[in-house]
Backbone atoms as SQL, in Angstrom:
CREATE TABLE atoms (id INTEGER PRIMARY KEY, chain TEXT, resi INTEGER, resn TEXT, atom TEXT, x REAL, y REAL, z REAL);
INSERT INTO atoms VALUES
  (1, 'A', 1, 'MET', 'N', 112.015, 97.627, 73.170),
  (2, 'A', 1, 'MET', 'CA', 111.079, 97.148, 74.171),
  (3, 'A', 1, 'MET', 'C', 110.387, 98.354, 74.809),
  (4, 'A', 2, 'LYS', 'N', 109.098, 98.277, 74.967),
  (5, 'A', 2, 'LYS', 'CA', 108.308, 99.360, 75.559),
  (6, 'A', 2, 'LYS', 'C', 108.420, 99.318, 77.077),
  (7, 'A', 3, 'ASN', 'N', 108.535, 100.498, 77.680),
  (8, 'A', 3, 'ASN', 'CA', 108.698, 100.624, 79.128),
  (9, 'A', 3, 'ASN', 'C', 107.385, 101.079, 79.756),
  (10, 'A', 4, 'ILE', 'N', 106.958, 100.365, 80.765),
  (11, 'A', 4, 'ILE', 'CA', 105.701, 100.645, 81.448),
  (12, 'A', 4, 'ILE', 'C', 105.991, 101.059, 82.891),
  (13, 'A', 5, 'LEU', 'N', 105.415, 102.182, 83.318),
  (14, 'A', 5, 'LEU', 'CA', 105.451, 102.598, 84.721),
  (15, 'A', 5, 'LEU', 'C', 104.185, 102.090, 85.373),
  (16, 'A', 6, 'VAL', 'N', 104.335, 101.330, 86.452),
  (17, 'A', 6, 'VAL', 'CA', 103.190, 100.840, 87.218),
  (18, 'A', 6, 'VAL', 'C', 103.258, 101.463, 88.605),
  (19, 'A', 7, 'LEU', 'N', 102.187, 102.130, 88.999),
  (20, 'A', 7, 'LEU', 'CA', 102.051, 102.698, 90.338),
  (21, 'A', 7, 'LEU', 'C', 100.889, 101.996, 91.026),
  (22, 'A', 8, 'GLU', 'N', 101.196, 101.267, 92.081),
  (23, 'A', 8, 'GLU', 'CA', 100.170, 100.527, 92.839),
  (24, 'A', 8, 'GLU', 'C', 100.694, 100.318, 94.252),
  (25, 'A', 9, 'ASP', 'N', 99.933, 100.754, 95.253),
  (26, 'A', 9, 'ASP', 'CA', 100.392, 100.618, 96.636),
  (27, 'A', 9, 'ASP', 'C', 100.156, 99.228, 97.208),
  (28, 'A', 10, 'ASP', 'N', 99.239, 98.477, 96.655),
  (29, 'A', 10, 'ASP', 'CA', 98.970, 97.117, 97.127),
  (30, 'A', 10, 'ASP', 'C', 100.064, 96.183, 96.588),
  (31, 'A', 11, 'ASN', 'N', 100.822, 95.577, 97.486),
  (32, 'A', 11, 'ASN', 'CA', 101.949, 94.728, 97.086),
  (33, 'A', 11, 'ASN', 'C', 101.543, 93.606, 96.133),
  (34, 'A', 12, 'ASP', 'N', 100.433, 92.934, 96.442),
  (35, 'A', 12, 'ASP', 'CA', 100.002, 91.809, 95.616),
  (36, 'A', 12, 'ASP', 'C', 99.618, 92.265, 94.211),
  (37, 'A', 13, 'LEU', 'N', 98.860, 93.360, 94.118),
  (38, 'A', 13, 'LEU', 'CA', 98.463, 93.855, 92.800),
  (39, 'A', 13, 'LEU', 'C', 99.666, 94.385, 92.022),
  (40, 'A', 14, 'ARG', 'N', 100.550, 95.112, 92.704),
  (41, 'A', 14, 'ARG', 'CA', 101.741, 95.632, 92.048),
  (42, 'A', 14, 'ARG', 'C', 102.558, 94.477, 91.460),
  (43, 'A', 15, 'SER', 'N', 102.746, 93.423, 92.239),
  (44, 'A', 15, 'SER', 'CA', 103.480, 92.256, 91.775),
  (45, 'A', 15, 'SER', 'C', 102.762, 91.582, 90.607),
  (46, 'A', 16, 'LEU', 'N', 101.458, 91.465, 90.698),
  (47, 'A', 16, 'LEU', 'CA', 100.674, 90.849, 89.626),
  (48, 'A', 16, 'LEU', 'C', 100.807, 91.639, 88.332),
  (49, 'A', 17, 'TYR', 'N', 100.601, 92.956, 88.383),
  (50, 'A', 17, 'TYR', 'CA', 100.714, 93.785, 87.182),
  (51, 'A', 17, 'TYR', 'C', 102.127, 93.704, 86.611),
  (52, 'A', 18, 'HIS', 'N', 103.124, 93.760, 87.496),
  (53, 'A', 18, 'HIS', 'CA', 104.521, 93.704, 87.064),
  (54, 'A', 18, 'HIS', 'C', 104.803, 92.395, 86.322),
  (55, 'A', 19, 'ARG', 'N', 104.456, 91.288, 86.942),
  (56, 'A', 19, 'ARG', 'CA', 104.716, 89.978, 86.323),
  (57, 'A', 19, 'ARG', 'C', 103.926, 89.785, 85.035),
  (58, 'A', 20, 'ALA', 'N', 102.669, 90.202, 85.054),
  (59, 'A', 20, 'ALA', 'CA', 101.810, 90.014, 83.881),
  (60, 'A', 20, 'ALA', 'C', 102.322, 90.821, 82.684),
  (61, 'A', 21, 'LEU', 'N', 102.738, 92.050, 82.918),
  (62, 'A', 21, 'LEU', 'CA', 103.232, 92.879, 81.819),
  (63, 'A', 21, 'LEU', 'C', 104.614, 92.432, 81.353),
  (64, 'A', 22, 'LYS', 'N', 105.459, 91.970, 82.280),
  (65, 'A', 22, 'LYS', 'CA', 106.757, 91.410, 81.899),
  (66, 'A', 22, 'LYS', 'C', 106.547, 90.172, 81.013),
  (67, 'A', 23, 'PHE', 'N', 105.568, 89.351, 81.388),
  (68, 'A', 23, 'PHE', 'CA', 105.244, 88.154, 80.623),
  (69, 'A', 23, 'PHE', 'C', 104.888, 88.499, 79.174),
  (70, 'A', 24, 'LYS', 'N', 104.268, 89.659, 78.982),
  (71, 'A', 24, 'LYS', 'CA', 103.878, 90.101, 77.636),
  (72, 'A', 24, 'LYS', 'C', 105.020, 90.806, 76.903),
  (73, 'A', 25, 'GLY', 'N', 106.202, 90.869, 77.533),
  (74, 'A', 25, 'GLY', 'CA', 107.366, 91.402, 76.851),
  (75, 'A', 25, 'GLY', 'C', 107.694, 92.860, 77.118),
  (76, 'A', 26, 'TYR', 'N', 107.012, 93.464, 78.074),
  (77, 'A', 26, 'TYR', 'CA', 107.288, 94.862, 78.408),
  (78, 'A', 26, 'TYR', 'C', 108.377, 94.956, 79.472),
  (79, 'A', 27, 'ASP', 'N', 109.111, 96.052, 79.442),
  (80, 'A', 27, 'ASP', 'CA', 110.033, 96.389, 80.511),
  (81, 'A', 27, 'ASP', 'C', 109.199, 97.175, 81.525),
  (82, 'A', 28, 'VAL', 'N', 109.147, 96.729, 82.771),
  (83, 'A', 28, 'VAL', 'CA', 108.234, 97.301, 83.763),
  (84, 'A', 28, 'VAL', 'C', 109.011, 97.861, 84.945),
  (85, 'A', 29, 'THR', 'N', 108.681, 99.101, 85.295),
  (86, 'A', 29, 'THR', 'CA', 109.169, 99.712, 86.526),
  (87, 'A', 29, 'THR', 'C', 107.959, 99.901, 87.417),
  (88, 'A', 30, 'ALA', 'N', 107.944, 99.236, 88.556),
  (89, 'A', 30, 'ALA', 'CA', 106.798, 99.297, 89.461),
  (90, 'A', 30, 'ALA', 'C', 107.195, 100.011, 90.741),
  (91, 'A', 31, 'THR', 'N', 106.318, 100.883, 91.202),
  (92, 'A', 31, 'THR', 'CA', 106.562, 101.608, 92.439),
  (93, 'A', 31, 'THR', 'C', 105.286, 101.660, 93.269),
  (94, 'A', 32, 'GLU', 'N', 105.473, 101.873, 94.572),
  (95, 'A', 32, 'GLU', 'CA', 104.354, 101.819, 95.515),
  (96, 'A', 32, 'GLU', 'C', 103.820, 103.187, 95.917),
  (97, 'A', 33, 'SER', 'N', 104.475, 104.282, 95.495),
  (98, 'A', 33, 'SER', 'CA', 104.003, 105.599, 95.935),
  (99, 'A', 33, 'SER', 'C', 104.051, 106.611, 94.804),
  (100, 'A', 34, 'ALA', 'N', 103.111, 107.542, 94.840),
  (101, 'A', 34, 'ALA', 'CA', 103.074, 108.622, 93.859),
  (102, 'A', 34, 'ALA', 'C', 104.327, 109.476, 93.966),
  (103, 'A', 35, 'GLU', 'N', 104.796, 109.673, 95.183),
  (104, 'A', 35, 'GLU', 'CA', 106.003, 110.469, 95.387),
  (105, 'A', 35, 'GLU', 'C', 107.189, 109.854, 94.647),
  (106, 'A', 36, 'ARG', 'N', 107.327, 108.539, 94.750),
  (107, 'A', 36, 'ARG', 'CA', 108.434, 107.832, 94.086),
  (108, 'A', 36, 'ARG', 'C', 108.274, 107.887, 92.570),
  (109, 'A', 37, 'ALA', 'N', 107.060, 107.724, 92.080),
  (110, 'A', 37, 'ALA', 'CA', 106.814, 107.791, 90.635),
  (111, 'A', 37, 'ALA', 'C', 107.192, 109.168, 90.096),
  (112, 'A', 38, 'ILE', 'N', 106.781, 110.218, 90.785),
  (113, 'A', 38, 'ILE', 'CA', 107.113, 111.583, 90.351),
  (114, 'A', 38, 'ILE', 'C', 108.621, 111.788, 90.389),
  (115, 'A', 39, 'ASP', 'N', 109.263, 111.292, 91.420),
  (116, 'A', 39, 'ASP', 'CA', 110.714, 111.428, 91.545),
  (117, 'A', 39, 'ASP', 'C', 111.423, 110.754, 90.369),
  (118, 'A', 40, 'LEU', 'N', 111.016, 109.551, 90.023),
  (119, 'A', 40, 'LEU', 'CA', 111.622, 108.838, 88.896),
  (120, 'A', 40, 'LEU', 'C', 111.448, 109.610, 87.590),
  (121, 'A', 41, 'LEU', 'N', 110.250, 110.151, 87.383),
  (122, 'A', 41, 'LEU', 'CA', 109.974, 110.905, 86.165),
  (123, 'A', 41, 'LEU', 'C', 110.741, 112.223, 86.136),
  (124, 'A', 42, 'GLN', 'N', 110.745, 112.918, 87.260),
  (125, 'A', 42, 'GLN', 'CA', 111.385, 114.223, 87.348),
  (126, 'A', 42, 'GLN', 'C', 112.900, 114.133, 87.122),
  (127, 'A', 43, 'LYS', 'N', 113.515, 113.119, 87.673),
  (128, 'A', 43, 'LYS', 'CA', 114.963, 112.952, 87.541),
  (129, 'A', 43, 'LYS', 'C', 115.376, 112.352, 86.197),
  (130, 'A', 44, 'GLY', 'N', 114.393, 111.915, 85.415),
  (131, 'A', 44, 'GLY', 'CA', 114.706, 111.291, 84.136),
  (132, 'A', 44, 'GLY', 'C', 115.198, 109.869, 84.278),
  (133, 'A', 45, 'ALA', 'N', 115.052, 109.296, 85.474),
  (134, 'A', 45, 'ALA', 'CA', 115.471, 107.919, 85.715),
  (135, 'A', 45, 'ALA', 'C', 114.565, 106.928, 84.991),
  (136, 'A', 46, 'LEU', 'N', 113.433, 107.421, 84.518),
  (137, 'A', 46, 'LEU', 'CA', 112.451, 106.585, 83.838),
  (138, 'A', 46, 'LEU', 'C', 111.799, 107.411, 82.736),
  (139, 'A', 47, 'VAL', 'N', 111.778, 106.857, 81.535),
  (140, 'A', 47, 'VAL', 'CA', 111.076, 107.482, 80.418),
  (141, 'A', 47, 'VAL', 'C', 110.108, 106.428, 79.876),
  (142, 'A', 48, 'PRO', 'N', 108.928, 106.354, 80.490),
  (143, 'A', 48, 'PRO', 'CA', 107.990, 105.292, 80.116),
  (144, 'A', 48, 'PRO', 'C', 107.265, 105.576, 78.803),
  (145, 'A', 49, 'ASP', 'N', 106.752, 104.505, 78.210),
  (146, 'A', 49, 'ASP', 'CA', 105.914, 104.618, 77.017),
  (147, 'A', 49, 'ASP', 'C', 104.444, 104.672, 77.394),
  (148, 'A', 50, 'VAL', 'N', 104.130, 104.223, 78.603),
  (149, 'A', 50, 'VAL', 'CA', 102.768, 104.285, 79.137),
  (150, 'A', 50, 'VAL', 'C', 102.858, 104.195, 80.658),
  (151, 'A', 51, 'ALA', 'N', 101.907, 104.833, 81.336),
  (152, 'A', 51, 'ALA', 'CA', 101.826, 104.760, 82.797),
  (153, 'A', 51, 'ALA', 'C', 100.520, 104.076, 83.183),
  (154, 'A', 52, 'VAL', 'N', 100.619, 103.118, 84.098),
  (155, 'A', 52, 'VAL', 'CA', 99.459, 102.415, 84.652),
  (156, 'A', 52, 'VAL', 'C', 99.411, 102.807, 86.119),
  (157, 'A', 53, 'LEU', 'N', 98.389, 103.584, 86.487),
  (158, 'A', 53, 'LEU', 'CA', 98.377, 104.225, 87.802),
  (159, 'A', 53, 'LEU', 'C', 97.154, 103.893, 88.630),
  (160, 'A', 54, 'ASP', 'N', 97.393, 103.501, 89.870),
  (161, 'A', 54, 'ASP', 'CA', 96.340, 103.409, 90.883),
  (162, 'A', 54, 'ASP', 'C', 96.092, 104.831, 91.367),
  (163, 'A', 55, 'MET', 'N', 94.931, 105.105, 91.900),
  (164, 'A', 55, 'MET', 'CA', 94.621, 106.455, 92.358),
  (165, 'A', 55, 'MET', 'C', 94.624, 106.589, 93.870),
  (166, 'A', 56, 'SER', 'N', 93.943, 105.694, 94.571),
  (167, 'A', 56, 'SER', 'CA', 93.787, 105.806, 96.025),
  (168, 'A', 56, 'SER', 'C', 94.944, 105.114, 96.724),
  (169, 'A', 57, 'MET', 'N', 95.710, 105.906, 97.483),
  (170, 'A', 57, 'MET', 'CA', 96.851, 105.355, 98.204),
  (171, 'A', 57, 'MET', 'C', 97.265, 106.300, 99.313),
  (172, 'A', 58, 'PRO', 'N', 98.079, 105.817, 100.232),
  (173, 'A', 58, 'PRO', 'CA', 98.583, 106.699, 101.291),
  (174, 'A', 58, 'PRO', 'C', 99.464, 107.789, 100.673),
  (175, 'A', 59, 'GLY', 'N', 99.557, 108.920, 101.324),
  (176, 'A', 59, 'GLY', 'CA', 100.356, 110.012, 100.780),
  (177, 'A', 59, 'GLY', 'C', 99.645, 110.657, 99.608),
  (178, 'A', 60, 'LEU', 'N', 100.413, 111.064, 98.622),
  (179, 'A', 60, 'LEU', 'CA', 99.826, 111.675, 97.428),
  (180, 'A', 60, 'LEU', 'C', 98.988, 110.652, 96.671),
  (181, 'A', 61, 'PRO', 'N', 97.846, 111.066, 96.132),
  (182, 'A', 61, 'PRO', 'CA', 97.062, 110.152, 95.305),
  (183, 'A', 61, 'PRO', 'C', 97.695, 110.019, 93.920),
  (184, 'A', 62, 'GLY', 'N', 97.302, 109.000, 93.205),
  (185, 'A', 62, 'GLY', 'CA', 97.791, 108.805, 91.845),
  (186, 'A', 62, 'GLY', 'C', 97.468, 109.971, 90.927),
  (187, 'A', 63, 'SER', 'N', 96.418, 110.713, 91.237),
  (188, 'A', 63, 'SER', 'CA', 96.073, 111.875, 90.412),
  (189, 'A', 63, 'SER', 'C', 97.185, 112.914, 90.409),
  (190, 'A', 64, 'ALA', 'N', 98.006, 112.958, 91.459),
  (191, 'A', 64, 'ALA', 'CA', 99.152, 113.877, 91.483),
  (192, 'A', 64, 'ALA', 'C', 100.162, 113.490, 90.406),
  (193, 'A', 65, 'VAL', 'N', 100.294, 112.202, 90.133),
  (194, 'A', 65, 'VAL', 'CA', 101.196, 111.747, 89.077),
  (195, 'A', 65, 'VAL', 'C', 100.621, 112.133, 87.716),
  (196, 'A', 66, 'VAL', 'N', 99.309, 111.969, 87.546),
  (197, 'A', 66, 'VAL', 'CA', 98.663, 112.393, 86.302),
  (198, 'A', 66, 'VAL', 'C', 98.916, 113.875, 86.074),
  (199, 'A', 67, 'GLU', 'N', 98.698, 114.683, 87.091),
  (200, 'A', 67, 'GLU', 'CA', 98.904, 116.126, 86.957),
  (201, 'A', 67, 'GLU', 'C', 100.360, 116.456, 86.658),
  (202, 'A', 68, 'PHE', 'N', 101.299, 115.773, 87.308),
  (203, 'A', 68, 'PHE', 'CA', 102.716, 115.986, 87.026),
  (204, 'A', 68, 'PHE', 'C', 103.018, 115.662, 85.559),
  (205, 'A', 69, 'ILE', 'N', 102.543, 114.524, 85.099),
  (206, 'A', 69, 'ILE', 'CA', 102.793, 114.105, 83.717),
  (207, 'A', 69, 'ILE', 'C', 102.216, 115.118, 82.733),
  (208, 'A', 70, 'ARG', 'N', 100.987, 115.516, 82.921),
  (209, 'A', 70, 'ARG', 'CA', 100.333, 116.425, 81.975),
  (210, 'A', 70, 'ARG', 'C', 100.927, 117.836, 82.001),
  (211, 'A', 71, 'ASN', 'N', 101.556, 118.225, 83.100),
  (212, 'A', 71, 'ASN', 'CA', 102.095, 119.574, 83.217),
  (213, 'A', 71, 'ASN', 'C', 103.583, 119.678, 82.914),
  (214, 'A', 72, 'HIS', 'N', 104.219, 118.602, 82.503),
  (215, 'A', 72, 'HIS', 'CA', 105.641, 118.630, 82.164),
  (216, 'A', 72, 'HIS', 'C', 105.797, 118.170, 80.721),
  (217, 'A', 73, 'SER', 'N', 106.269, 119.089, 79.896),
  (218, 'A', 73, 'SER', 'CA', 106.288, 118.855, 78.452),
  (219, 'A', 73, 'SER', 'C', 107.003, 117.570, 78.057),
  (220, 'A', 74, 'GLN', 'N', 108.005, 117.166, 78.815),
  (221, 'A', 74, 'GLN', 'CA', 108.725, 115.945, 78.502),
  (222, 'A', 74, 'GLN', 'C', 107.794, 114.722, 78.516),
  (223, 'A', 75, 'HIS', 'N', 106.771, 114.761, 79.358),
  (224, 'A', 75, 'HIS', 'CA', 105.859, 113.622, 79.498),
  (225, 'A', 75, 'HIS', 'C', 104.408, 113.959, 79.147),
  (226, 'A', 76, 'ALA', 'N', 104.155, 115.146, 78.665),
  (227, 'A', 76, 'ALA', 'CA', 102.782, 115.648, 78.524),
  (228, 'A', 76, 'ALA', 'C', 101.861, 114.758, 77.698),
  (229, 'A', 77, 'THR', 'N', 102.401, 114.059, 76.727),
  (230, 'A', 77, 'THR', 'CA', 101.550, 113.227, 75.869),
  (231, 'A', 77, 'THR', 'C', 101.605, 111.741, 76.232),
  (232, 'A', 78, 'LEU', 'N', 102.233, 111.428, 77.351),
  (233, 'A', 78, 'LEU', 'CA', 102.346, 110.038, 77.783),
  (234, 'A', 78, 'LEU', 'C', 100.965, 109.417, 77.965),
  (235, 'A', 79, 'PRO', 'N', 100.700, 108.267, 77.341),
  (236, 'A', 79, 'PRO', 'CA', 99.429, 107.584, 77.576),
  (237, 'A', 79, 'PRO', 'C', 99.343, 107.124, 79.040),
  (238, 'A', 80, 'ILE', 'N', 98.177, 107.336, 79.638),
  (239, 'A', 80, 'ILE', 'CA', 97.962, 106.985, 81.043),
  (240, 'A', 80, 'ILE', 'C', 96.731, 106.096, 81.153),
  (241, 'A', 81, 'ILE', 'N', 96.909, 104.987, 81.863),
  (242, 'A', 81, 'ILE', 'CA', 95.800, 104.090, 82.192),
  (243, 'A', 81, 'ILE', 'C', 95.610, 104.171, 83.698),
  (244, 'A', 82, 'VAL', 'N', 94.420, 104.562, 84.112),
  (245, 'A', 82, 'VAL', 'CA', 94.090, 104.695, 85.529),
  (246, 'A', 82, 'VAL', 'C', 93.274, 103.476, 85.941),
  (247, 'A', 83, 'ILE', 'N', 93.739, 102.808, 86.992),
  (248, 'A', 83, 'ILE', 'CA', 93.019, 101.655, 87.545),
  (249, 'A', 83, 'ILE', 'C', 92.587, 102.047, 88.950),
  (250, 'A', 84, 'THR', 'N', 91.273, 102.144, 89.150),
  (251, 'A', 84, 'THR', 'CA', 90.783, 102.608, 90.447),
  (252, 'A', 84, 'THR', 'C', 89.411, 102.027, 90.750),
  (253, 'A', 85, 'CYS', 'N', 89.072, 102.019, 92.017),
  (254, 'A', 85, 'CYS', 'CA', 87.718, 101.638, 92.420),
  (255, 'A', 85, 'CYS', 'C', 86.961, 102.882, 92.885),
  (256, 'A', 86, 'ASP', 'N', 87.604, 104.042, 92.825),
  (257, 'A', 86, 'ASP', 'CA', 87.023, 105.300, 93.298),
  (258, 'A', 86, 'ASP', 'C', 86.598, 106.149, 92.105),
  (259, 'A', 87, 'GLU', 'N', 85.311, 106.167, 91.846),
  (260, 'A', 87, 'GLU', 'CA', 84.758, 106.883, 90.692),
  (261, 'A', 87, 'GLU', 'C', 84.964, 108.403, 90.756),
  (262, 'A', 88, 'ARG', 'N', 85.263, 108.943, 91.934),
  (263, 'A', 88, 'ARG', 'CA', 85.490, 110.399, 92.042),
  (264, 'A', 88, 'ARG', 'C', 86.661, 110.847, 91.166),
  (265, 'A', 89, 'PHE', 'N', 87.629, 109.977, 90.988),
  (266, 'A', 89, 'PHE', 'CA', 88.784, 110.335, 90.172),
  (267, 'A', 89, 'PHE', 'C', 88.412, 110.480, 88.703),
  (268, 'A', 90, 'LYS', 'N', 87.399, 109.755, 88.269),
  (269, 'A', 90, 'LYS', 'CA', 86.963, 109.846, 86.878),
  (270, 'A', 90, 'LYS', 'C', 86.508, 111.269, 86.568),
  (271, 'A', 91, 'GLU', 'N', 85.746, 111.848, 87.456),
  (272, 'A', 91, 'GLU', 'CA', 85.285, 113.235, 87.279),
  (273, 'A', 91, 'GLU', 'C', 86.459, 114.206, 87.394),
  (274, 'A', 92, 'HIS', 'N', 87.305, 114.004, 88.371),
  (275, 'A', 92, 'HIS', 'CA', 88.452, 114.885, 88.624),
  (276, 'A', 92, 'HIS', 'C', 89.414, 114.928, 87.433),
  (277, 'A', 93, 'LEU', 'N', 89.575, 113.816, 86.752),
  (278, 'A', 93, 'LEU', 'CA', 90.560, 113.726, 85.673),
  (279, 'A', 93, 'LEU', 'C', 89.936, 113.677, 84.280),
  (280, 'A', 94, 'LYS', 'N', 88.686, 114.083, 84.160),
  (281, 'A', 94, 'LYS', 'CA', 87.995, 113.923, 82.879),
  (282, 'A', 94, 'LYS', 'C', 88.656, 114.670, 81.726),
  (283, 'A', 95, 'THR', 'N', 89.401, 115.726, 82.001),
  (284, 'A', 95, 'THR', 'CA', 90.064, 116.463, 80.930),
  (285, 'A', 95, 'THR', 'C', 91.528, 116.056, 80.748),
  (286, 'A', 96, 'ALA', 'N', 91.993, 115.075, 81.487),
  (287, 'A', 96, 'ALA', 'CA', 93.403, 114.677, 81.442),
  (288, 'A', 96, 'ALA', 'C', 93.717, 113.667, 80.338),
  (289, 'A', 97, 'GLY', 'N', 92.707, 113.202, 79.622),
  (290, 'A', 97, 'GLY', 'CA', 92.951, 112.260, 78.538),
  (291, 'A', 97, 'GLY', 'C', 93.490, 110.921, 78.986),
  (292, 'A', 98, 'VAL', 'N', 92.893, 110.351, 80.015),
  (293, 'A', 98, 'VAL', 'CA', 93.336, 109.060, 80.526),
  (294, 'A', 98, 'VAL', 'C', 92.305, 107.982, 80.200),
  (295, 'A', 99, 'VAL', 'N', 92.756, 106.745, 80.198),
  (296, 'A', 99, 'VAL', 'CA', 91.869, 105.592, 80.039),
  (297, 'A', 99, 'VAL', 'C', 91.562, 105.088, 81.445),
  (298, 'A', 100, 'PHE', 'N', 90.276, 104.929, 81.769),
  (299, 'A', 100, 'PHE', 'CA', 89.885, 104.454, 83.096),
  (300, 'A', 100, 'PHE', 'C', 89.511, 102.985, 83.068),
  (301, 'A', 101, 'MET', 'N', 89.999, 102.273, 84.076),
  (302, 'A', 101, 'MET', 'CA', 89.607, 100.886, 84.306),
  (303, 'A', 101, 'MET', 'C', 89.172, 100.801, 85.765),
  (304, 'A', 102, 'THR', 'N', 88.084, 100.113, 86.017),
  (305, 'A', 102, 'THR', 'CA', 87.551, 99.998, 87.367),
  (306, 'A', 102, 'THR', 'C', 87.945, 98.658, 87.975),
  (307, 'A', 103, 'LYS', 'N', 88.521, 98.724, 89.193),
  (308, 'A', 103, 'LYS', 'CA', 88.888, 97.508, 89.918),
  (309, 'A', 103, 'LYS', 'C', 87.639, 96.772, 90.346),
  (310, 'A', 104, 'PRO', 'N', 87.685, 95.471, 90.384),
  (311, 'A', 104, 'PRO', 'CA', 88.787, 94.597, 89.986),
  (312, 'A', 104, 'PRO', 'C', 88.871, 94.527, 88.464),
  (313, 'A', 105, 'ILE', 'N', 90.095, 94.371, 87.944),
  (314, 'A', 105, 'ILE', 'CA', 90.274, 94.317, 86.496),
  (315, 'A', 105, 'ILE', 'C', 90.630, 92.908, 86.057),
  (316, 'A', 106, 'ASN', 'N', 90.392, 92.657, 84.803),
  (317, 'A', 106, 'ASN', 'CA', 90.752, 91.416, 84.146),
  (318, 'A', 106, 'ASN', 'C', 92.109, 91.657, 83.477),
  (319, 'A', 107, 'LEU', 'N', 93.071, 90.768, 83.654),
  (320, 'A', 107, 'LEU', 'CA', 94.391, 90.971, 83.063),
  (321, 'A', 107, 'LEU', 'C', 94.335, 91.093, 81.545),
  (322, 'A', 108, 'HIS', 'N', 93.426, 90.382, 80.917),
  (323, 'A', 108, 'HIS', 'CA', 93.279, 90.520, 79.458),
  (324, 'A', 108, 'HIS', 'C', 92.939, 91.966, 79.097),
  (325, 'A', 109, 'ASP', 'N', 92.053, 92.592, 79.866),
  (326, 'A', 109, 'ASP', 'CA', 91.683, 93.990, 79.600),
  (327, 'A', 109, 'ASP', 'C', 92.880, 94.922, 79.798),
  (328, 'A', 110, 'LEU', 'N', 93.718, 94.628, 80.787),
  (329, 'A', 110, 'LEU', 'CA', 94.937, 95.417, 80.986),
  (330, 'A', 110, 'LEU', 'C', 95.871, 95.248, 79.794),
  (331, 'A', 111, 'TYR', 'N', 96.055, 94.028, 79.327),
  (332, 'A', 111, 'TYR', 'CA', 96.901, 93.778, 78.157),
  (333, 'A', 111, 'TYR', 'C', 96.414, 94.577, 76.952),
  (334, 'A', 112, 'VAL', 'N', 95.108, 94.549, 76.728),
  (335, 'A', 112, 'VAL', 'CA', 94.532, 95.256, 75.584),
  (336, 'A', 112, 'VAL', 'C', 94.740, 96.761, 75.723),
  (337, 'A', 113, 'ALA', 'N', 94.479, 97.311, 76.913),
  (338, 'A', 113, 'ALA', 'CA', 94.638, 98.748, 77.128),
  (339, 'A', 113, 'ALA', 'C', 96.077, 99.187, 76.932),
  (340, 'A', 114, 'VAL', 'N', 97.036, 98.408, 77.450),
  (341, 'A', 114, 'VAL', 'CA', 98.446, 98.747, 77.293),
  (342, 'A', 114, 'VAL', 'C', 98.869, 98.639, 75.836),
  (343, 'A', 115, 'ALA', 'N', 98.456, 97.582, 75.166),
  (344, 'A', 115, 'ALA', 'CA', 98.810, 97.413, 73.754),
  (345, 'A', 115, 'ALA', 'C', 98.277, 98.578, 72.914),
  (346, 'A', 116, 'ARG', 'N', 97.063, 99.014, 73.175),
  (347, 'A', 116, 'ARG', 'CA', 96.501, 100.172, 72.458),
  (348, 'A', 116, 'ARG', 'C', 97.290, 101.429, 72.750),
  (349, 'A', 117, 'ALA', 'N', 97.681, 101.601, 74.008),
  (350, 'A', 117, 'ALA', 'CA', 98.389, 102.813, 74.422),
  (351, 'A', 117, 'ALA', 'C', 99.771, 102.920, 73.797),
  (352, 'A', 118, 'VAL', 'N', 100.437, 101.809, 73.600),
  (353, 'A', 118, 'VAL', 'CA', 101.809, 101.851, 73.074),
  (354, 'A', 118, 'VAL', 'C', 101.875, 101.724, 71.556),
  (355, 'A', 119, 'SER', 'N', 100.749, 101.483, 70.929),
  (356, 'A', 119, 'SER', 'CA', 100.771, 101.313, 69.465),
  (357, 'A', 119, 'SER', 'C', 100.674, 102.638, 68.734);
């Protein structure tokens, strides 16, 4: 079973992504903060097959998780899907090799992006 890391500070969206991806057969670990996502990755408590990350949130932005992933060899090639309504992150992360989706998203598009990332 493929493991998906979901980072989303909005409770409703986090729950929606979690349930929707579980419904498609993925094992999902969802967290509300970039700090928590980095902690899970750093400690090895989570070895995801793909990361689905929000960017704009309190505390560290989701881009800090992208940078952590790309700078740590254990996760350096992890596929990353960025879901954001802030286009500034697209420019900031243009060399990070991420897939961008602009909020609001269609769940079908999320399913397709995740399926491509894990295949």
